[in-house]
PDB file of N, CA, C and O in Angstrom:
ATOM      1  N   MET A   1      18.846  24.429 -10.708  1.00  0.00           N
ATOM      2  CA  MET A   1      18.827  23.177 -11.445  1.00  0.00           C
ATOM      3  C   MET A   1      17.758  23.295 -12.534  1.00  0.00           C
ATOM      4  O   MET A   1      16.646  23.757 -12.281  1.00  0.00           O
ATOM      5  N   ASP A   2      18.113  22.872 -13.741  1.00  0.00           N
ATOM      6  CA  ASP A   2      17.151  22.982 -14.831  1.00  0.00           C
ATOM      7  C   ASP A   2      16.093  21.873 -14.736  1.00  0.00           C
ATOM      8  O   ASP A   2      16.252  20.892 -14.010  1.00  0.00           O
ATOM      9  N   ARG A   3      15.035  22.064 -15.478  1.00  0.00           N
ATOM     10  CA  ARG A   3      13.879  21.161 -15.441  1.00  0.00           C
ATOM     11  C   ARG A   3      14.256  19.724 -15.805  1.00  0.00           C
ATOM     12  O   ARG A   3      13.769  18.782 -15.179  1.00  0.00           O
ATOM     13  N   GLU A   4      15.105  19.548 -16.797  1.00  0.00           N
ATOM     14  CA  GLU A   4      15.501  18.208 -17.234  1.00  0.00           C
ATOM     15  C   GLU A   4      16.296  17.478 -16.148  1.00  0.00           C
ATOM     16  O   GLU A   4      16.075  16.292 -15.905  1.00  0.00           O
ATOM     17  N   ALA A   5      17.203  18.175 -15.511  1.00  0.00           N
ATOM     18  CA  ALA A   5      17.985  17.567 -14.434  1.00  0.00           C
ATOM     19  C   ALA A   5      17.087  17.241 -13.242  1.00  0.00           C
ATOM     20  O   ALA A   5      17.234  16.191 -12.616  1.00  0.00           O
ATOM     21  N   GLN A   6      16.173  18.133 -12.937  1.00  0.00           N
ATOM     22  CA  GLN A   6      15.236  17.907 -11.840  1.00  0.00           C
ATOM     23  C   GLN A   6      14.381  16.670 -12.110  1.00  0.00           C
ATOM     24  O   GLN A   6      14.147  15.867 -11.207  1.00  0.00           O
ATOM     25  N   ALA A   7      13.917  16.516 -13.345  1.00  0.00           N
ATOM     26  CA  ALA A   7      13.106  15.356 -13.714  1.00  0.00           C
ATOM     27  C   ALA A   7      13.926  14.078 -13.615  1.00  0.00           C
ATOM     28  O   ALA A   7      13.428  13.056 -13.141  1.00  0.00           O
ATOM     29  N   ALA A   8      15.182  14.126 -14.058  1.00  0.00           N
ATOM     30  CA  ALA A   8      16.040  12.937 -14.001  1.00  0.00           C
ATOM     31  C   ALA A   8      16.286  12.504 -12.566  1.00  0.00           C
ATOM     32  O   ALA A   8      16.260  11.309 -12.269  1.00  0.00           O
ATOM     33  N   ILE A   9      16.523  13.443 -11.685  1.00  0.00           N
ATOM     34  CA  ILE A   9      16.755  13.110 -10.275  1.00  0.00           C
ATOM     35  C   ILE A   9      15.486  12.532  -9.651  1.00  0.00           C
ATOM     36  O   ILE A   9      15.544  11.537  -8.928  1.00  0.00           O
ATOM     37  N   ALA A  10      14.356  13.149  -9.927  1.00  0.00           N
ATOM     38  CA  ALA A  10      13.091  12.652  -9.378  1.00  0.00           C
ATOM     39  C   ALA A  10      12.785  11.252  -9.914  1.00  0.00           C
ATOM     40  O   ALA A  10      12.325  10.387  -9.168  1.00  0.00           O
ATOM     41  N   ASP A  11      13.041  11.030 -11.202  1.00  0.00           N
ATOM     42  CA  ASP A  11      12.823   9.689 -11.771  1.00  0.00           C
ATOM     43  C   ASP A  11      13.717   8.656 -11.097  1.00  0.00           C
ATOM     44  O   ASP A  11      13.268   7.552 -10.788  1.00  0.00           O
ATOM     45  N   LEU A  12      14.963   9.005 -10.871  1.00  0.00           N
ATOM     46  CA  LEU A  12      15.889   8.090 -10.201  1.00  0.00           C
ATOM     47  C   LEU A  12      15.439   7.798  -8.777  1.00  0.00           C
ATOM     48  O   LEU A  12      15.512   6.653  -8.329  1.00  0.00           O
ATOM     49  N   GLN A  13      14.978   8.811  -8.064  1.00  0.00           N
ATOM     50  CA  GLN A  13      14.466   8.600  -6.707  1.00  0.00           C
ATOM     51  C   GLN A  13      13.292   7.631  -6.724  1.00  0.00           C
ATOM     52  O   GLN A  13      13.175   6.773  -5.849  1.00  0.00           O
ATOM     53  N   PHE A  14      12.431   7.767  -7.712  1.00  0.00           N
ATOM     54  CA  PHE A  14      11.264   6.902  -7.800  1.00  0.00           C
ATOM     55  C   PHE A  14      11.662   5.469  -8.144  1.00  0.00           C
ATOM     56  O   PHE A  14      11.073   4.521  -7.626  1.00  0.00           O
ATOM     57  N   VAL A  15      12.657   5.309  -9.014  1.00  0.00           N
ATOM     58  CA  VAL A  15      13.161   3.962  -9.332  1.00  0.00           C
ATOM     59  C   VAL A  15      13.713   3.303  -8.076  1.00  0.00           C
ATOM     60  O   VAL A  15      13.428   2.136  -7.808  1.00  0.00           O
ATOM     61  N   ILE A  16      14.499   4.041  -7.309  1.00  0.00           N
ATOM     62  CA  ILE A  16      15.061   3.493  -6.069  1.00  0.00           C
ATOM     63  C   ILE A  16      13.942   3.155  -5.090  1.00  0.00           C
ATOM     64  O   ILE A  16      14.005   2.134  -4.406  1.00  0.00           O
ATOM     65  N   ALA A  17      12.926   3.996  -5.020  1.00  0.00           N
ATOM     66  CA  ALA A  17      11.788   3.729  -4.126  1.00  0.00           C
ATOM     67  C   ALA A  17      11.118   2.414  -4.487  1.00  0.00           C
ATOM     68  O   ALA A  17      10.778   1.629  -3.603  1.00  0.00           O
ATOM     69  N   ARG A  18      10.926   2.167  -5.774  1.00  0.00           N
ATOM     70  CA  ARG A  18      10.278   0.919  -6.205  1.00  0.00           C
ATOM     71  C   ARG A  18      11.151  -0.288  -5.878  1.00  0.00           C
ATOM     72  O   ARG A  18      10.635  -1.347  -5.521  1.00  0.00           O
ATOM     73  N   ILE A  19      12.458  -0.138  -5.995  1.00  0.00           N
ATOM     74  CA  ILE A  19      13.360  -1.235  -5.639  1.00  0.00           C
ATOM     75  C   ILE A  19      13.295  -1.503  -4.139  1.00  0.00           C
ATOM     76  O   ILE A  19      13.231  -2.657  -3.714  1.00  0.00           O
ATOM     77  N   LEU A  20      13.311  -0.458  -3.353  1.00  0.00           N
ATOM     78  CA  LEU A  20      13.275  -0.621  -1.895  1.00  0.00           C
ATOM     79  C   LEU A  20      11.950  -1.190  -1.405  1.00  0.00           C
ATOM     80  O   LEU A  20      11.878  -1.710  -0.292  1.00  0.00           O
ATOM     81  N   TRP A  21      10.904  -1.099  -2.217  1.00  0.00           N
ATOM     82  CA  TRP A  21       9.595  -1.597  -1.802  1.00  0.00           C
ATOM     83  C   TRP A  21       9.558  -3.123  -1.778  1.00  0.00           C
ATOM     84  O   TRP A  21       8.684  -3.702  -1.133  1.00  0.00           O
ATOM     85  N   ALA A  22      10.465  -3.769  -2.450  1.00  0.00           N
ATOM     86  CA  ALA A  22      10.479  -5.235  -2.524  1.00  0.00           C
ATOM     87  C   ALA A  22      10.455  -5.834  -1.119  1.00  0.00           C
ATOM     88  O   ALA A  22      10.917  -5.205  -0.167  1.00  0.00           O
ATOM     89  N   PRO A  23       9.919  -7.046  -0.988  1.00  0.00           N
ATOM     90  CA  PRO A  23       9.890  -7.689   0.327  1.00  0.00           C
ATOM     91  C   PRO A  23      11.287  -7.734   0.948  1.00  0.00           C
ATOM     92  O   PRO A  23      12.290  -7.920   0.259  1.00  0.00           O
ATOM     93  N   HIS A  24      11.318  -7.561   2.240  1.00  0.00           N
ATOM     94  CA  HIS A  24      12.543  -7.614   3.037  1.00  0.00           C
ATOM     95  C   HIS A  24      13.498  -6.466   2.726  1.00  0.00           C
ATOM     96  O   HIS A  24      14.695  -6.566   2.992  1.00  0.00           O
ATOM     97  N   CYS A  25      12.982  -5.389   2.172  1.00  0.00           N
ATOM     98  CA  CYS A  25      13.796  -4.202   1.946  1.00  0.00           C
ATOM     99  C   CYS A  25      13.285  -3.091   2.863  1.00  0.00           C
ATOM    100  O   CYS A  25      12.593  -3.365   3.844  1.00  0.00           O
ATOM    101  N   ASP A  26      13.611  -1.880   2.560  1.00  0.00           N
ATOM    102  CA  ASP A  26      13.300  -0.742   3.432  1.00  0.00           C
ATOM    103  C   ASP A  26      12.094   0.013   2.891  1.00  0.00           C
ATOM    104  O   ASP A  26      12.239   0.989   2.155  1.00  0.00           O
ATOM    105  N   ARG A  27      10.918  -0.441   3.256  1.00  0.00           N
ATOM    106  CA  ARG A  27       9.694   0.159   2.706  1.00  0.00           C
ATOM    107  C   ARG A  27       9.459   1.575   3.225  1.00  0.00           C
ATOM    108  O   ARG A  27       8.883   2.403   2.519  1.00  0.00           O
ATOM    109  N   GLU A  28       9.895   1.859   4.438  1.00  0.00           N
ATOM    110  CA  GLU A  28       9.738   3.214   4.960  1.00  0.00           C
ATOM    111  C   GLU A  28      10.559   4.191   4.119  1.00  0.00           C
ATOM    112  O   GLU A  28      10.074   5.262   3.754  1.00  0.00           O
ATOM    113  N   ARG A  29      11.781   3.825   3.818  1.00  0.00           N
ATOM    114  CA  ARG A  29      12.625   4.671   2.977  1.00  0.00           C
ATOM    115  C   ARG A  29      12.063   4.755   1.561  1.00  0.00           C
ATOM    116  O   ARG A  29      12.162   5.798   0.914  1.00  0.00           O
ATOM    117  N   ALA A  30      11.480   3.673   1.082  1.00  0.00           N
ATOM    118  CA  ALA A  30      10.865   3.681  -0.245  1.00  0.00           C
ATOM    119  C   ALA A  30       9.771   4.738  -0.320  1.00  0.00           C
ATOM    120  O   ALA A  30       9.694   5.496  -1.287  1.00  0.00           O
ATOM    121  N   MET A  31       8.933   4.784   0.696  1.00  0.00           N
ATOM    122  CA  MET A  31       7.849   5.764   0.693  1.00  0.00           C
ATOM    123  C   MET A  31       8.391   7.189   0.791  1.00  0.00           C
ATOM    124  O   MET A  31       7.867   8.102   0.152  1.00  0.00           O
ATOM    125  N   LEU A  32       9.437   7.376   1.589  1.00  0.00           N
ATOM    126  CA  LEU A  32      10.023   8.708   1.712  1.00  0.00           C
ATOM    127  C   LEU A  32      10.621   9.171   0.378  1.00  0.00           C
ATOM    128  O   LEU A  32      10.439  10.321  -0.022  1.00  0.00           O
ATOM    129  N   LEU A  33      11.331   8.272  -0.302  1.00  0.00           N
ATOM    130  CA  LEU A  33      11.906   8.627  -1.604  1.00  0.00           C
ATOM    131  C   LEU A  33      10.822   8.905  -2.636  1.00  0.00           C
ATOM    132  O   LEU A  33      10.933   9.846  -3.422  1.00  0.00           O
ATOM    133  N   ALA A  34       9.781   8.092  -2.634  1.00  0.00           N
ATOM    134  CA  ALA A  34       8.685   8.315  -3.579  1.00  0.00           C
ATOM    135  C   ALA A  34       8.013   9.658  -3.305  1.00  0.00           C
ATOM    136  O   ALA A  34       7.675  10.393  -4.233  1.00  0.00           O
ATOM    137  N   GLU A  35       7.825   9.968  -2.041  1.00  0.00           N
ATOM    138  CA  GLU A  35       7.209  11.252  -1.690  1.00  0.00           C
ATOM    139  C   GLU A  35       8.086  12.413  -2.162  1.00  0.00           C
ATOM    140  O   GLU A  35       7.592  13.393  -2.719  1.00  0.00           O
ATOM    141  N   LEU A  36       9.376  12.287  -1.932  1.00  0.00           N
ATOM    142  CA  LEU A  36      10.315  13.318  -2.372  1.00  0.00           C
ATOM    143  C   LEU A  36      10.294  13.457  -3.895  1.00  0.00           C
ATOM    144  O   LEU A  36      10.274  14.571  -4.420  1.00  0.00           O
ATOM    145  N   ALA A  37      10.298  12.333  -4.594  1.00  0.00           N
ATOM    146  CA  ALA A  37      10.246  12.360  -6.057  1.00  0.00           C
ATOM    147  C   ALA A  37       8.960  13.028  -6.531  1.00  0.00           C
ATOM    148  O   ALA A  37       8.981  13.826  -7.468  1.00  0.00           O
ATOM    149  N   GLY A  38       7.856  12.709  -5.894  1.00  0.00           N
ATOM    150  CA  GLY A  38       6.579  13.304  -6.271  1.00  0.00           C
ATOM    151  C   GLY A  38       6.537  14.801  -6.042  1.00  0.00           C
ATOM    152  O   GLY A  38       5.920  15.536  -6.813  1.00  0.00           O
ATOM    153  N   GLN A  39       7.190  15.253  -4.984  1.00  0.00           N
ATOM    154  CA  GLN A  39       7.224  16.690  -4.702  1.00  0.00           C
ATOM    155  C   GLN A  39       8.125  17.441  -5.674  1.00  0.00           C
ATOM    156  O   GLN A  39       7.849  18.588  -6.026  1.00  0.00           O
ATOM    157  N   ARG A  40       9.202  16.790  -6.107  1.00  0.00           N
ATOM    158  CA  ARG A  40      10.207  17.484  -6.918  1.00  0.00           C
ATOM    159  C   ARG A  40      10.008  17.346  -8.421  1.00  0.00           C
ATOM    160  O   ARG A  40      10.562  18.133  -9.189  1.00  0.00           O
ATOM    161  N   HIS A  41       9.232  16.365  -8.853  1.00  0.00           N
ATOM    162  CA  HIS A  41       9.138  16.134 -10.294  1.00  0.00           C
ATOM    163  C   HIS A  41       8.407  17.290 -10.967  1.00  0.00           C
ATOM    164  O   HIS A  41       7.321  17.675 -10.532  1.00  0.00           O
ATOM    165  N   PRO A  42       8.990  17.842 -12.020  1.00  0.00           N
ATOM    166  CA  PRO A  42       8.347  18.973 -12.681  1.00  0.00           C
ATOM    167  C   PRO A  42       7.166  18.580 -13.574  1.00  0.00           C
ATOM    168  O   PRO A  42       6.363  19.436 -13.946  1.00  0.00           O
ATOM    169  N   ASP A  43       7.052  17.298 -13.920  1.00  0.00           N
ATOM    170  CA  ASP A  43       5.990  16.847 -14.819  1.00  0.00           C
ATOM    171  C   ASP A  43       4.769  16.420 -14.007  1.00  0.00           C
ATOM    172  O   ASP A  43       4.852  15.471 -13.227  1.00  0.00           O
ATOM    173  N   PRO A  44       3.636  17.106 -14.176  1.00  0.00           N
ATOM    174  CA  PRO A  44       2.450  16.760 -13.390  1.00  0.00           C
ATOM    175  C   PRO A  44       1.946  15.342 -13.651  1.00  0.00           C
ATOM    176  O   PRO A  44       1.375  14.725 -12.752  1.00  0.00           O
ATOM    177  N   VAL A  45       2.140  14.818 -14.843  1.00  0.00           N
ATOM    178  CA  VAL A  45       1.710  13.451 -15.146  1.00  0.00           C
ATOM    179  C   VAL A  45       2.524  12.459 -14.324  1.00  0.00           C
ATOM    180  O   VAL A  45       1.975  11.500 -13.782  1.00  0.00           O
ATOM    181  N   ARG A  46       3.837  12.686 -14.231  1.00  0.00           N
ATOM    182  CA  ARG A  46       4.695  11.804 -13.420  1.00  0.00           C
ATOM    183  C   ARG A  46       4.348  11.941 -11.937  1.00  0.00           C
ATOM    184  O   ARG A  46       4.377  10.953 -11.204  1.00  0.00           O
ATOM    185  N   ARG A  47       4.019  13.157 -11.488  1.00  0.00           N
ATOM    186  CA  ARG A  47       3.633  13.348 -10.078  1.00  0.00           C
ATOM    187  C   ARG A  47       2.388  12.538  -9.751  1.00  0.00           C
ATOM    188  O   ARG A  47       2.293  11.947  -8.676  1.00  0.00           O
ATOM    189  N   VAL A  48       1.439  12.509 -10.670  1.00  0.00           N
ATOM    190  CA  VAL A  48       0.223  11.715 -10.466  1.00  0.00           C
ATOM    191  C   VAL A  48       0.555  10.226 -10.427  1.00  0.00           C
ATOM    192  O   VAL A  48       0.029   9.498  -9.585  1.00  0.00           O
ATOM    193  N   ALA A  49       1.419   9.769 -11.327  1.00  0.00           N
ATOM    194  CA  ALA A  49       1.806   8.352 -11.345  1.00  0.00           C
ATOM    195  C   ALA A  49       2.489   7.953 -10.041  1.00  0.00           C
ATOM    196  O   ALA A  49       2.240   6.871  -9.509  1.00  0.00           O
ATOM    197  N   ILE A  50       3.335   8.815  -9.537  1.00  0.00           N
ATOM    198  CA  ILE A  50       4.024   8.542  -8.265  1.00  0.00           C
ATOM    199  C   ILE A  50       3.011   8.524  -7.127  1.00  0.00           C
ATOM    200  O   ILE A  50       3.063   7.648  -6.264  1.00  0.00           O
ATOM    201  N   ALA A  51       2.102   9.473  -7.119  1.00  0.00           N
ATOM    202  CA  ALA A  51       1.074   9.520  -6.076  1.00  0.00           C
ATOM    203  C   ALA A  51       0.198   8.270  -6.102  1.00  0.00           C
ATOM    204  O   ALA A  51      -0.176   7.746  -5.053  1.00  0.00           O
ATOM    205  N   GLN A  52      -0.124   7.798  -7.296  1.00  0.00           N
ATOM    206  CA  GLN A  52      -0.931   6.580  -7.401  1.00  0.00           C
ATOM    207  C   GLN A  52      -0.164   5.368  -6.887  1.00  0.00           C
ATOM    208  O   GLN A  52      -0.729   4.522  -6.194  1.00  0.00           O
ATOM    209  N   TRP A  53       1.110   5.281  -7.221  1.00  0.00           N
ATOM    210  CA  TRP A  53       1.952   4.181  -6.735  1.00  0.00           C
ATOM    211  C   TRP A  53       1.971   4.181  -5.203  1.00  0.00           C
ATOM    212  O   TRP A  53       1.853   3.135  -4.564  1.00  0.00           O
ATOM    213  N   MET A  54       2.122   5.374  -4.634  1.00  0.00           N
ATOM    214  CA  MET A  54       2.157   5.487  -3.173  1.00  0.00           C
ATOM    215  C   MET A  54       0.807   5.132  -2.556  1.00  0.00           C
ATOM    216  O   MET A  54       0.757   4.468  -1.520  1.00  0.00           O
ATOM    217  N   ALA A  55      -0.271   5.560  -3.173  1.00  0.00           N
ATOM    218  CA  ALA A  55      -1.602   5.311  -2.617  1.00  0.00           C
ATOM    219  C   ALA A  55      -1.890   3.818  -2.515  1.00  0.00           C
ATOM    220  O   ALA A  55      -2.486   3.361  -1.540  1.00  0.00           O
ATOM    221  N   VAL A  56      -1.471   3.072  -3.509  1.00  0.00           N
ATOM    222  CA  VAL A  56      -1.700   1.620  -3.506  1.00  0.00           C
ATOM    223  C   VAL A  56      -0.918   0.964  -2.363  1.00  0.00           C
ATOM    224  O   VAL A  56      -1.326  -0.072  -1.839  1.00  0.00           O
ATOM    225  N   ARG A  57       0.193   1.565  -1.987  1.00  0.00           N
ATOM    226  CA  ARG A  57       1.078   0.952  -1.001  1.00  0.00           C
ATOM    227  C   ARG A  57       0.961   1.551   0.399  1.00  0.00           C
ATOM    228  O   ARG A  57       1.743   1.199   1.282  1.00  0.00           O
ATOM    229  N   GLN A  58       0.014   2.436   0.613  1.00  0.00           N
ATOM    230  CA  GLN A  58      -0.146   3.053   1.931  1.00  0.00           C
ATOM    231  C   GLN A  58      -0.464   2.027   3.013  1.00  0.00           C
ATOM    232  O   GLN A  58      -0.048   2.185   4.160  1.00  0.00           O
ATOM    233  N   THR A  59      -1.193   0.987   2.657  1.00  0.00           N
ATOM    234  CA  THR A  59      -1.529  -0.061   3.600  1.00  0.00           C
ATOM    235  C   THR A  59      -0.835  -1.332   3.129  1.00  0.00           C
ATOM    236  O   THR A  59      -1.405  -2.114   2.368  1.00  0.00           O
ATOM    237  N   PRO A  60       0.397  -1.534   3.583  1.00  0.00           N
ATOM    238  CA  PRO A  60       1.127  -2.706   3.090  1.00  0.00           C
ATOM    239  C   PRO A  60       0.499  -4.006   3.573  1.00  0.00           C
ATOM    240  O   PRO A  60      -0.034  -4.060   4.681  1.00  0.00           O
ATOM    241  N   PRO A  61       0.555  -5.044   2.764  1.00  0.00           N
ATOM    242  CA  PRO A  61       0.008  -6.335   3.175  1.00  0.00           C
ATOM    243  C   PRO A  61       0.816  -6.904   4.329  1.00  0.00           C
ATOM    244  O   PRO A  61       2.000  -6.606   4.484  1.00  0.00           O
ATOM    245  N   LEU A  62       0.168  -7.714   5.124  1.00  0.00           N
ATOM    246  CA  LEU A  62       0.862  -8.329   6.238  1.00  0.00           C
ATOM    247  C   LEU A  62       1.932  -9.280   5.739  1.00  0.00           C
ATOM    248  O   LEU A  62       1.708 -10.060   4.813  1.00  0.00           O
ATOM    249  N   ASP A  63       3.060  -9.208   6.344  1.00  0.00           N
ATOM    250  CA  ASP A  63       4.154 -10.108   6.017  1.00  0.00           C
ATOM    251  C   ASP A  63       3.764 -11.528   6.428  1.00  0.00           C
ATOM    252  O   ASP A  63       3.029 -11.712   7.398  1.00  0.00           O
ATOM    253  N   GLU A  64       4.245 -12.515   5.707  1.00  0.00           N
ATOM    254  CA  GLU A  64       3.903 -13.908   6.007  1.00  0.00           C
ATOM    255  C   GLU A  64       4.263 -14.287   7.435  1.00  0.00           C
ATOM    256  O   GLU A  64       3.523 -15.024   8.086  1.00  0.00           O
ATOM    257  N   LEU A  65       5.387 -13.792   7.925  1.00  0.00           N
ATOM    258  CA  LEU A  65       5.801 -14.105   9.293  1.00  0.00           C
ATOM    259  C   LEU A  65       4.798 -13.539  10.296  1.00  0.00           C
ATOM    260  O   LEU A  65       4.449 -14.207  11.269  1.00  0.00           O
ATOM    261  N   VAL A  66       4.341 -12.331  10.068  1.00  0.00           N
ATOM    262  CA  VAL A  66       3.355 -11.716  10.962  1.00  0.00           C
ATOM    263  C   VAL A  66       2.079 -12.541  10.961  1.00  0.00           C
ATOM    264  O   VAL A  66       1.497 -12.783  12.018  1.00  0.00           O
ATOM    265  N   VAL A  67       1.643 -12.970   9.795  1.00  0.00           N
ATOM    266  CA  VAL A  67       0.439 -13.786   9.695  1.00  0.00           C
ATOM    267  C   VAL A  67       0.615 -15.077  10.484  1.00  0.00           C
ATOM    268  O   VAL A  67      -0.297 -15.492  11.200  1.00  0.00           O
ATOM    269  N   GLU A  68       1.771 -15.715  10.364  1.00  0.00           N
ATOM    270  CA  GLU A  68       2.024 -16.970  11.089  1.00  0.00           C
ATOM    271  C   GLU A  68       2.013 -16.750  12.595  1.00  0.00           C
ATOM    272  O   GLU A  68       1.455 -17.562  13.333  1.00  0.00           O
ATOM    273  N   VAL A  69       2.615 -15.674  13.054  1.00  0.00           N
ATOM    274  CA  VAL A  69       2.616 -15.364  14.490  1.00  0.00           C
ATOM    275  C   VAL A  69       1.190 -15.135  14.979  1.00  0.00           C
ATOM    276  O   VAL A  69       0.817 -15.619  16.048  1.00  0.00           O
ATOM    277  N   LEU A  70       0.394 -14.406  14.211  1.00  0.00           N
ATOM    278  CA  LEU A  70      -0.997 -14.166  14.600  1.00  0.00           C
ATOM    279  C   LEU A  70      -1.783 -15.475  14.666  1.00  0.00           C
ATOM    280  O   LEU A  70      -2.585 -15.676  15.578  1.00  0.00           O
ATOM    281  N   ARG A  71      -1.554 -16.356  13.704  1.00  0.00           N
ATOM    282  CA  ARG A  71      -2.239 -17.654  13.723  1.00  0.00           C
ATOM    283  C   ARG A  71      -1.873 -18.444  14.973  1.00  0.00           C
ATOM    284  O   ARG A  71      -2.737 -19.040  15.617  1.00  0.00           O
ATOM    285  N   GLU A  72      -0.591 -18.446  15.310  1.00  0.00           N
ATOM    286  CA  GLU A  72      -0.146 -19.171  16.504  1.00  0.00           C
ATOM    287  C   GLU A  72      -0.766 -18.588  17.770  1.00  0.00           C
ATOM    288  O   GLU A  72      -1.181 -19.330  18.660  1.00  0.00           O
ATOM    289  N   GLU A  73      -0.827 -17.268  17.849  1.00  0.00           N
ATOM    290  CA  GLU A  73      -1.436 -16.625  19.015  1.00  0.00           C
ATOM    291  C   GLU A  73      -2.923 -16.955  19.115  1.00  0.00           C
ATOM    292  O   GLU A  73      -3.426 -17.242  20.201  1.00  0.00           O
ATOM    293  N   LEU A  74      -3.616 -16.913  17.997  1.00  0.00           N
ATOM    294  CA  LEU A  74      -5.042 -17.249  18.011  1.00  0.00           C
ATOM    295  C   LEU A  74      -5.265 -18.713  18.393  1.00  0.00           C
ATOM    296  O   LEU A  74      -6.196 -19.032  19.132  1.00  0.00           O
ATOM    297  N   ALA A  75      -4.411 -19.592  17.889  1.00  0.00           N
ATOM    298  CA  ALA A  75      -4.533 -21.005  18.236  1.00  0.00           C
ATOM    299  C   ALA A  75      -4.297 -21.205  19.725  1.00  0.00           C
ATOM    300  O   ALA A  75      -5.012 -21.981  20.359  1.00  0.00           O
ATOM    301  N   ALA A  76      -3.312 -20.526  20.296  1.00  0.00           N
ATOM    302  CA  ALA A  76      -3.029 -20.635  21.724  1.00  0.00           C
ATOM    303  C   ALA A  76      -4.198 -20.098  22.546  1.00  0.00           C
ATOM    304  O   ALA A  76      -4.579 -20.700  23.550  1.00  0.00           O
ATOM    305  N   GLN A  77      -4.761 -18.982  22.129  1.00  0.00           N
ATOM    306  CA  GLN A  77      -5.918 -18.423  22.840  1.00  0.00           C
ATOM    307  C   GLN A  77      -7.097 -19.376  22.772  1.00  0.00           C
ATOM    308  O   GLN A  77      -7.811 -19.557  23.758  1.00  0.00           O
ATOM    309  N   SER A  78      -7.302 -19.979  21.625  1.00  0.00           N
ATOM    310  CA  SER A  78      -8.389 -20.934  21.451  1.00  0.00           C
ATOM    311  C   SER A  78      -8.212 -22.138  22.369  1.00  0.00           C
ATOM    312  O   SER A  78      -9.168 -22.611  22.984  1.00  0.00           O
ATOM    313  N   ARG A  79      -6.968 -22.630  22.454  1.00  0.00           N
ATOM    314  CA  ARG A  79      -6.690 -23.767  23.346  1.00  0.00           C
ATOM    315  C   ARG A  79      -6.951 -23.385  24.794  1.00  0.00           C
ATOM    316  O   ARG A  79      -7.522 -24.171  25.550  1.00  0.00           O
ATOM    317  N   ASP A  80      -6.536 -22.175  25.189  1.00  0.00           N
ATOM    318  CA  ASP A  80      -6.734 -21.711  26.562  1.00  0.00           C
ATOM    319  C   ASP A  80      -8.216 -21.572  26.878  1.00  0.00           C
ATOM    320  O   ASP A  80      -8.658 -21.917  27.974  1.00  0.00           O
ATOM    321  N   THR A  81      -8.984 -21.066  25.914  1.00  0.00           N
ATOM    322  CA  THR A  81     -10.423 -20.865  26.103  1.00  0.00           C
ATOM    323  C   THR A  81     -11.147 -22.209  26.189  1.00  0.00           C
ATOM    324  O   THR A  81     -12.081 -22.367  26.977  1.00  0.00           O
ATOM    325  N   ASN A  82     -10.720 -23.161  25.390  1.00  0.00           N
ATOM    326  CA  ASN A  82     -11.375 -24.478  25.355  1.00  0.00           C
ATOM    327  C   ASN A  82     -10.842 -25.403  26.442  1.00  0.00           C
ATOM    328  O   ASN A  82     -11.365 -26.504  26.611  1.00  0.00           O
ATOM    329  N   GLY A  83      -9.820 -24.990  27.179  1.00  0.00           N
ATOM    330  CA  GLY A  83      -9.285 -25.822  28.244  1.00  0.00           C
ATOM    331  C   GLY A  83      -8.507 -27.015  27.770  1.00  0.00           C
ATOM    332  O   GLY A  83      -8.384 -28.000  28.498  1.00  0.00           O
ATOM    333  N   THR A  84      -7.978 -26.956  26.567  1.00  0.00           N
ATOM    334  CA  THR A  84      -7.195 -28.096  26.067  1.00  0.00           C
ATOM    335  C   THR A  84      -5.733 -27.781  26.064  1.00  0.00           C
ATOM    336  O   THR A  84      -4.921 -28.621  25.676  1.00  0.00           O
TER     337      THR A  84
END
């Protein structure tokens, strides 16, 4: 595969990764595609950009639902501890 085709495929993989990163999508697959794009891209500048995108997203923020569940659990524990 020539360099131009390789770059086009890697760019497309990275675009799909960014789309999959959206809330309620497949973030695990997004990271895998981004990693693959970063490994295959022939342009070192693009590889750095992909690596930076991935680094920012290595620790995903807590989903709102998870936060709500944690709040409910803490409130229940607090009630149990206070005897109310």
